[in-house]
PAMAR-969072 format. One record per residue: residue number from 1; x negated, y negated, z negated of N, C-alpha, C in turn. Coordinates in steps of 0.001 Angstrom, whole numbers, plus 500000, padded with zeros to 6 digits. Layout:
<pts>
pos:n.u:n.v:n.w:ca.u:ca.v:ca.w:c.u:c.v:c.w
NUM:X:Y:Z:X:Y:Z:X:Y:Z
...
</pts>
This chain:
<pts>
pos:n.u:n.v:n.w:ca.u:ca.v:ca.w:c.u:c.v:c.w
1:709112:300484:790329:710483:301064:790396:710636:301993:789270
2:711720:301901:788454:712010:302769:787435:712562:304012:787801
3:712514:305062:787115:713151:306337:787399:714477:306212:786824
4:715533:306579:787550:716908:306466:787021:717173:307331:785951
5:718043:306808:784993:718261:307555:783747:719827:307874:783708
6:720522:307889:784860:721844:308376:784737:722915:307245:784804
7:722599:306024:784966:723543:304940:785013:722927:303842:785959
8:723723:303245:786795:723351:302138:787687:723659:300812:787076
9:722722:299981:786865:722927:298632:786333:722994:297626:787489
10:724027:296852:787460:724154:295799:788409:723469:294447:788052
11:723295:294125:786774:722791:292918:786433:721488:293000:785604
12:721048:294153:785247:719856:294360:784618:718736:294650:785616
13:717676:293812:785616:716556:294089:786496:715550:294990:786056
14:714635:295366:786877:713535:296288:786434:712813:295711:785325
15:712519:294390:785421:711886:293632:784415:712556:293554:783124
16:713860:293370:783171:714700:293429:782002:714674:294801:781283
17:714677:295865:782049:714560:297169:781510:713256:297345:780778
18:712171:296974:781395:710818:297063:780775:710791:296233:779504
19:711340:295011:779617:711242:294144:778453:712076:294657:777228
20:713289:295310:777538:714073:295968:776521:713409:297085:775862
21:712762:297923:776614:711949:299123:776088:710908:298651:775147
22:710126:297641:775705:709022:297160:774935:709384:296464:773635
23:710489:295679:773753:711015:294951:772612:711494:296014:771500
24:712114:297083:771954:712644:298095:770983:711475:298821:770325
25:710461:299173:771084:709164:299735:770575:708583:298749:769580
26:708460:297552:769873:707887:296544:768896:708654:296567:767619
27:709972:296598:767690:710857:296468:766478:710659:297867:765616
28:710546:298934:766284:710416:300224:765686:709035:300289:765012
29:707976:299812:765721:706661:299851:765026:706605:298970:763854
30:707295:297832:763898:707327:296764:762812:708030:297492:761670
31:709167:298213:761868:709886:298814:760882:708994:299920:760230
32:708321:300697:761059:707545:301713:760453:706338:301088:759580
33:705799:300055:760059:704711:299449:759221:705332:298975:757929
34:706499:298353:757933:707135:297843:756772:707357:298986:755771
35:707829:300155:756311:708009:301361:755551:706741:301809:754735
36:705596:301649:755393:704343:302095:754791:703933:301230:753608
37:704539:299977:753659:704174:299091:752549:704993:299387:751215
38:706058:300096:751317:706967:300327:750217:707179:301730:749744
39:706171:302565:749934:706191:303943:749645:706534:304211:748089
40:707685:304838:747827:707923:305093:746436:706939:306215:745892
41:706769:306310:744555:705913:307189:743932:706540:308573:744065
42:705740:309602:744494:706121:310984:744614:706497:311503:743266
43:705786:311105:742226:706033:311728:740892:707141:310999:740096
44:707221:309658:740105:708144:308960:739386:709450:308799:740017
45:709448:308728:741388:710700:308495:742135:710844:309595:743279
46:710915:310843:742812:710717:311859:743881:711953:311845:744843
47:713169:311544:744343:714323:311546:745295:714235:310301:746288
48:713782:309208:745855:713598:308021:746705:712422:308315:747668
49:711379:309041:747175:710316:309410:748058:710723:310255:749222
50:711637:311332:748875:712113:312213:749902:712927:311348:750953
51:713797:310502:750488:714588:309661:751388:713717:308776:752253
52:712726:308150:751595:711758:307307:752317:711047:308077:753398
53:710590:309163:753019:709874:310080:754071:710661:310490:755201
54:711953:310820:754959:712838:311120:756000:713122:310015:756936
55:713367:308757:756381:713505:307583:757274:712234:307293:758030
56:711109:307445:757412:709724:307155:758043:709664:308151:759234
57:709905:309451:759019:709786:310444:760024:710819:310167:761276
58:712019:309745:760894:712990:309449:761921:712551:308404:762806
59:711927:307318:762237:711440:306229:762974:710197:306675:763854
60:709410:307557:763308:708183:308057:764057:708694:308853:765324
61:709683:309648:765003:710251:310512:766120:710909:309678:767175
62:711654:308677:766856:712222:307706:767774:711253:306999:768580
63:710112:306547:767962:709026:305858:768638:708490:306813:769713
64:708223:308127:769256:707538:309069:770215:708507:309202:771446
65:709882:309364:771175:710743:309581:772270:710914:308387:773142
66:710834:307228:772581:710881:305984:773332:709643:305825:774208
67:708556:306112:773630:707336:305995:774407:707375:306902:775610
68:707857:308180:775400:708003:309158:776548:708969:308522:777596
69:710066:308006:777100:711011:307457:778007:710370:306356:778856
70:709658:305443:778165:708907:304376:778870:707959:304944:779950
71:707233:305934:779543:706299:306643:780546:707104:307168:781748
72:708169:307832:781482:708997:308493:782528:709632:307392:783435
73:710085:306356:782869:710761:305350:783597:709935:304420:784506
74:708645:304139:783993:707877:303174:784577:706620:303664:785262
75:706219:304969:785032:705073:305557:785651:705394:306863:786341
76:706627:307455:786052:706958:308769:786621:706194:309951:785973
77:705495:309612:785001:704752:310777:784293:705620:311411:783196
78:705360:312735:783023:706079:313441:781969:704949:314225:781213
79:705116:314453:779988:704160:315227:779196:704539:316615:779166
</pts>
């Protein structure tokens, strides 16, 4: 049983919710991995590197939040 997050779904099952969270996490992790493959040079492309780093950190923060949401929804644990 998932922990309620403020909205009642009539057509989305518990398994649908779990699949959606896991699918989103997989997509975010794949995006993060792709970002690590194209890191711009800190010296030659400093502005691009700053933007790249900000995007990578945003993805990392989203992954952390979604992992916590998954834990709260499906195990009832909070950090």
